[in-house]
N, C-alpha and C positions, 0 to 999 in steps of 0.2 A: 637517702642511703643506708643500706645495711651492713653491718660488718661483724666480723669475728676478731678478737684480741689474738695476737701470735703467742702461742705456748711453747713454740720451739723457734729459735732463731734460724734465719737462712744459712745454708752452708758457708761456713767462713771462708772469706778469701784466702786466709793464710793456710788454709789446707791444700795448698799446691800438689798436685801430683795425686790427689786422692783418686781412686777407681770409682768412687760413689757418685752418682749423678742424681740429682733431685728435679722433679717435676710438680708444678702446681697450677692449677687453674684460676684466673681471676674472673672467668666466666665460661659458660656453656656446659658445664657439669652439675647435674641437678636442675637442669632448665634447658629449655630450646631457645637456641640463638645467642646473641652476645659472646661469641666464642673467642676466647683468648687463653692460651696457654703458656707458660713459662717452663723453660727448661735451663737448669742451673749447673754449671762445671767450673771449679776452680775459681769461685767468685765472680764469674762472667754469667750473663743471663741472655738468652735469646726468646725472643717472643714469636709463637706461632700463630698468626691472626690476630685479628683487633676489631672485632665486630661490635655492633649494636643490637638492641632489641627495641620492641615499640610498646607503648602503653595504651591500651584500650579503654581506659577507664574515663576518657573525656575530660581530663583534668588539665589540660594546656601543656601537655608534655609532647614534644616532637620524637625525641629518641632517648634512649637509656643507654649508656655505656659503662663498662667496669670501673670500679674504684681502683685507682693506680697506685696508691700509697704505699703498698707493699714493695714497690720498686724504687721508691726513694733512696733506699740504702744502698742501690746499685748505680746511682745517677751517672757516674762515670764509666760503668762497666757493663751497660747494655749493648750487647752486640749489634743489635737492631731487631727489625720485624721481618718476619719471614712469612709471606702470603701464599695461600694455598690456592685460592681463587678469588673470583670477584663478586660474590654475593655480598649484601649489606651487612648480613650478621658475620661477616668475615673481615670486611674492610672498613665499615662505616664508622668505626671509632678511631681510625688513624689520626685524622685531623686533631681530635681531642688529646690523643698521646701525644702528638708532637708538639703541640703547645706546652707540654711538660718536659718532656725528654726530646733532645735535639740528635736523633739517630736515624741511620739510613733504614730505607724500605726495600726489601728485595721481593720480586713476585713476577709472575707470568705477565706476558705482554698486554692481554685483555684486561686483567685486573687493574693493573697500573694505568691504563687507560681510563678505567672507571674512576680511579683515585684523581686522576688529573681533571676529570670532569668537575670535581668539587672545588676547582680554583677559585672560581667566583663567589662561593660562599665561604671559604676559609682562606684568609690571607697567608696563613703558617705553609701552605702547600707551595707557595711561591718559591719558597727556599727549600724545600723538601729535597733531600737525595734519594732518587726512586731508581731503582737498578733493576733492569730486566733480566730474566733468568731464562734458561732453556732446559728443556728436559734432557735427562742423562749427562748433563754437565756439571761437575762438581764445582764448588767454589768453598773458600776457605774463609772464615771470619772468626777471629779470635780461637778460641779451643776448639771450634765447631766446624766440620766439614759437611756441608748441605749437598744433597742431589735431589732435584725436583724428579719426579716420574710421573708419566702421563695417566691420568685416570679418566673415567667418563662421568658425567654430572650434567644437571640441567643448565649448564653455563658453559660458555667456551672456555678452552685454556685451563681446565682445572686439572691440579697436580696433587699428589703425594709427596712427603719429604722424607728421605733417608737420610739420617742425621748421624755421623760418625762421632762417637763421644769416647770417654775413656773407659766408659761401661760396656764399649759395643755399639752396634748399629741400633738406634732408636728409629722406628718407621712411624710417622704420622700420616694416615690415610686422608686426611682432609675430608671432605664430603665426596662419597663415590657411589657409582652402582658399576656393573659390568655390562655395558652396552655392546652386542655382539654386532650390531649394525649402525655404528655411528655415522650421522649425515656428514660430519666434517672430515672424515677419514682419519682423524686422530683416535687410534684404537687404544683401549685399556691394555696397559703394557704388562700383560701377565708374564712375558719372558723376563723381563727385568726383575719382576717381584719374586719369581721363582729363583733366580739366581742370587738375590740377597738371601732366601730362605736357605740356600744352598751353602752360601758363605756363612750364614749365622745371623740371626736377629734376635737382640737380647730383648727389646721390648717392642711389642706391638701396641699401639694406640689407635683405636678403630671407630668409625661413625656407627651409632647405635640407634639413629633416627627410626629405622623401619624394622626394628627387631621383632615387632608383633605380627609382620606379614611374612607369610609362608612363601618359599619359592624365590621366583625372579621379580625384578622390577619391571622388565618389558625394555623394548627398544622403541627409539623414536621413530623408526620406520612403521611400526604398528601403528602409531598416530597419524603418520602421513596417509596410509591407506585409508583410514576412517574419514579423516577431513577432505580428502579428494572426493570420496563418495558423495559425501553432505554438499560439498560447493558445486560438484557436476550436477546433482539433481535439484537443486535450488532453482526456483522461479524467480525470486526477487533477490534483493542485497542479502549479502552474508555477512555477519560479523562474528569474528572468532575472539574470545576472550583468553588471554594468555597472562602468564607471568612474564613481563616485558624483557627480563633478563635472559630468557630462554632463547638463545640466538639460533640453537639448533632448529626450534620450532619456527621462528621468523625464516630461516632458510627453506624450510619445508614448505611454508606459505606462500614463499616466492615462487617456487617451482608449481604449486598448485594453481596460483594466479595466472602464470604464463600459460599453462596446459588447458584452462578453462577460458582465456582471453577476457580476464578481468584486471582491474586495476586495483592495487593495494593502497588503502585508504588509513594511513595511521590515525589514531583516535587515543589521544593521550601523550602527554609530554614524555614520559619515560620510553614510550615505544619509539618515539621519533629520537631520543637520545640514543637507545641501545642500537638503532638501525645506523645512525651516524658513527658512533664508535665501533660497532662491527664491521662497517664498510672501510673505516679508516685503517682499521688494523688487519684487513685482509679475511675477515670471517665471514663476509656477506658480499656477494658480488651481483646484486641486482641490476639489471639495465636501468638505465638513467629514466626511461619513460614508464617505469613499471608502477611507480608510487605516484598518487594524486592527491594534492592537499584537500584537507577537510573541507575547508571552506569554500572548495569549489566542486563538491560532491555532488552538489545539485545539477551540475553540467551532464553528469553522467547517466546513461540509463540504469535502472535498478539492477538488472541482470549483469550489469559489468563492474559492481563493487564488491569488492573484499575486503571489509573493514579488519583492522586488528585493534582491540581495545584493552586498555588497563582497567583494573578494578574488580577482579574476580572475587575479591572477599567483601563487596559491597561497602567500600569504602565511599564516604557521602560525596567527596569531590572529584571523585575518578570518574573516568570517561563513561564506564558502563553504567553506574548509577545515574549519571546524568542522561542518558539514553533511555534509560528505563522510566524517568520521570518525565521525560520529554523536553527537558530544559538545556541538552546540549547546544552550544551557540553555533555549530557548524553542520550538525548532521542529526536527522530524525529517523527514527524506525517507523516502518508503515507495515499494515497488515499484510502477511504474506513473506514478510523478510524472514530470515533466519539467525539466531543466535546461539553459537556453539561454545560452550564452556570446555575448553581445552584445558583443566585446570582441576585441582582438588579444592575441597572447601576445608579450610585450617580448622580444627576442632575449636569449638567456642562460637565460630563465626555462623553457624547454620542458620539460626533465625534471620540474620540480617540478609544472607545469600538467598534464602528461600522467599523472602519478602520481596528481594529485587526480583527475582524469577516471576513471581506473581503479577508484579508491576509489567513486566515484560509480555506476559500471557495476556493481561488485560488490553494491550495495545494491538493484539492481533498476531504478535510475533511467536514462532514457532522455537521452542527452546528444547536444545540437547546439550546433554550433559553425560557424566559417566552413569548416571542412573538409566539413560536410554541408549548408549551407546558406551560400553565398558572401555573400549580401545581409543576413547578420546582423549586420555591424557595417561602418561606413566610418570611415575615418580623418579626423581633425580636420586633418590638415596637407595643403596642396597638393601633389598630383603635378606630373609635369614640364610638362604641359599647362598647369595652372593658373599654376606658375611662370613660364612663358614669357609666358603672358598678362598677369602683372602687369609683367613688363619691357617688353612692347609697350604697356601702357596709359600707363606713366609716362615711357617714353624717356629715361632717366637719361644723364647724361654719364658717370657712374662708378657701379661697384658693388662691394659687399663682401658675399659670403655670409655669412648668420648662421646659428646654431643647428644644430650637427651636428659629427660627427668630421671630422678632415681629409680623409678620403674624400669625405664628403658636400659640404663646401665646395669642394673642387676641382671635383667635378663639375657643380656649381652655377655655378661661374666658367666652365666651358666652356660651358654653356648660355648664359650672358650674353653672351660674346664671340660665339657662333654668332649670337645674336639681334640683334648689331650694335652692342653698348656696347664703346666703344674703350677705356676705360680700366678694367680688372678686377683686383683685388688681394685676395688670400687671406690673412689675417692670424689667428692663434690668440690664446689668453689672453695678455695682457701686451704684445703687439706694438702699437705706435703708428703709425697711419696718419695722415698729414695730406693734406686735400682743399682746393683752392682754387676759387674760382668758377668758373675756366675748366673744372674736372674734371679738373686734374691730381690723381693719387693716387699717394702715395708712401710707403714705409715707412720712418720716421724714426727708430726706436730702440724702447725697450721699458720698461715698467714693472713693479714687483713684481707678481706674481700667484701664486695657490696656493690651497689648500684649508684651511678650518678644520673639523676634525672635532667633532661636539657630543654629548654625552650629558645628557639631562634640563636642557638649557640651558646647560651648561657645557662648554668647551673640553677636549677630550682631546688631550693632547700627542702628536706624532708618535712619539716615543721609547716611550710607553706602548703604542701601537697595534703598534709592531713588535714588542715584547716579548710581547703578546697573540698575535700571528700566529704569531711563533716558538714559543710554547707551543702552540698549537693544532695546530701542524704536527709537532712532534716532542717534545712533552711536556716536563716539568720534574723535575729530580733536586735535591733539597735533601740537602746532606752536612754532618754535625756532626762536628768534630774537636775532641776533647778531650784536651788535653795536660797530663799530670801524671808521676806515676812511670812510667805507661804512656801508649800513646797508644790512644785508643778512637776507633773510627769508627762512625757510625750513619747511617742513609740512609734518604730517603723519596722516592717517586716517585709522579708522575700522569702517566698518559697515555703511559708507557714500557713497563712490563710488567704482567702480570696481578698485581694487589695479593694476590689470594687464593690464588696458586699458588707454590710454590717457585721460585725462579729462579737458575740458575746464573749469568746475566748478572750480577746484582746481587753474587753472591758475588765473581765475577772483579773487579767495579767496585770493591768493599769492599776486597778485597786489594791492587789496585791504589792506591787512596786511601791506605793505611795505609803502604805502601812509599814513595810520595810524601812523605808528613808525616814519616816517620821520617828520611828522607834529609836533608829540609830542617831538620828539628830538630837533627841532628847537625852540619849547615852553619851552625847559629846564624842561620838565616834569620828575617825578622820576619814577623809573623802575615800580613801582605799577601802576602808571598811565598810563605808556606806554602799559604795559601787558592789562590793562583793555580797552585801546582803540583799540587795535589790536583784543582782544577778540570780541568785538562788531562788528567791521568792518567784520571779517571773518564770522561771524553768518549771518550778514545783506546778503554779498554776497552769501552764500549757500542756503539761505531762498528764495533769489530772484529766483536762478536756480532750487532748488529741492523743495522748500517749507517746508523743516524741520529744526528744530533748534538743531543741534548735540551738545553735551556736547563738549565745547572748552577750552582746556588749553593752556596758553601761558607762556613761560619761556623766560625771558630778561636775555642775558649775554653780558657783556661788556669786549672788548679787552683792556688789560693794555695799558695806554698811556705813561708809562715810556720806556725811551730808555735803 
């Protein structure tokens, strides 16, 4: 966990009636993911989204959620969590938050259905108060009046939130793009956003993710046409790799399968989960005989198979990686099959994804991706043209960019200034911004922020992760010093030298350890001092030979001198 100490206290609850409202992020500003924003008025706080992010370092961390300690002072004055949509970087931390604060959760139907899916993993959700919201229907919670507004995104049932406060209307866009041909008929509510702009928006807080991309993100129907062509011309099995939460694309693939006379074969737990949730909530209406169990796929002719797989980022245990390696328990790809990546490569994952693509090619599989077919994927996040349109629709007095690194936030701020917004402020996690009805926007201090690392639902202390990282980078040496009539040194290593071959390095390290221990014993040093002297001597010997400083642990044992 990293944090920053508060330099300014939160808005005092005694300032009842103040027209100033404060906002601060516990996640999502200065980074991608882990979105969590607090809005404070009259000593009450509401949270917009409560998400997680992931750790790619391989240190045994499942998820990372925000540090929530900044909200301890409001324990009895937290109005609740208000969810914009159901992606993990917006809902994944809700169970961790509810362990600490017993508050209601408001959100659209599909998002709350995904929260309920976590019941088996988090007992706290059995007692959670989850309240479904509807677009254009306002509800009042404490000093806040909240209205969900339909936006389009790469998941069903996405909303922006218009929040009436003492400072006027604050509009939080959530993640959005402007899809002019949505597959579910839930159109981006341009009319309502324009109405809000006509009435007056004090502060707009808007998604910055794709600020570097010009024009528009594109429509899901563009993807449908490309996928339909690939499936129609394929002679063997087709596997489409997607982000499983993209129910719009699941719906399109169902239409394509029906038209092509193929069966949908779900490959991956999350595909099956989202299919079930989408069906239960009315967002997917596949015929009951359209899907075919993966373990029975061998019963189908190859030309009748349309698989849907998870693992677009080459996650080791995901279905697509297992198909590429040839060790999937239920289904095997063959020469002449097609794998279509209907996804983007998240920056940083390129080496692993291209390696997986290479494994597929070696199996004789035809690989299609955005490199070969640009329309195979469209982003769920607004490009610059759509971001500008959001500003022009709502005409805010002030603007804070959301969701992205400092680079993304700063570029979005420039766009807002260019679009005529007078008051623009870039803040990162922990910074507190104050907004008044007139649109005055200032940074007034900071609150504690940071990250909490979790494995199997339990926090992993930063010191443990630091040790794991050090061991992974340089290995570990365990030294045992036995002090009796003579000094005996034994040593074990992992990740330092080849344990199967003789090592001159270890011989040098053992000699150095013996010399350091002997000198310390002669000097009548304590066991702690002996251990430290040996540790330093061993590290110096290994650095001299190998140039690395392994994690070195020393245990000192004294033989009994009694007869």
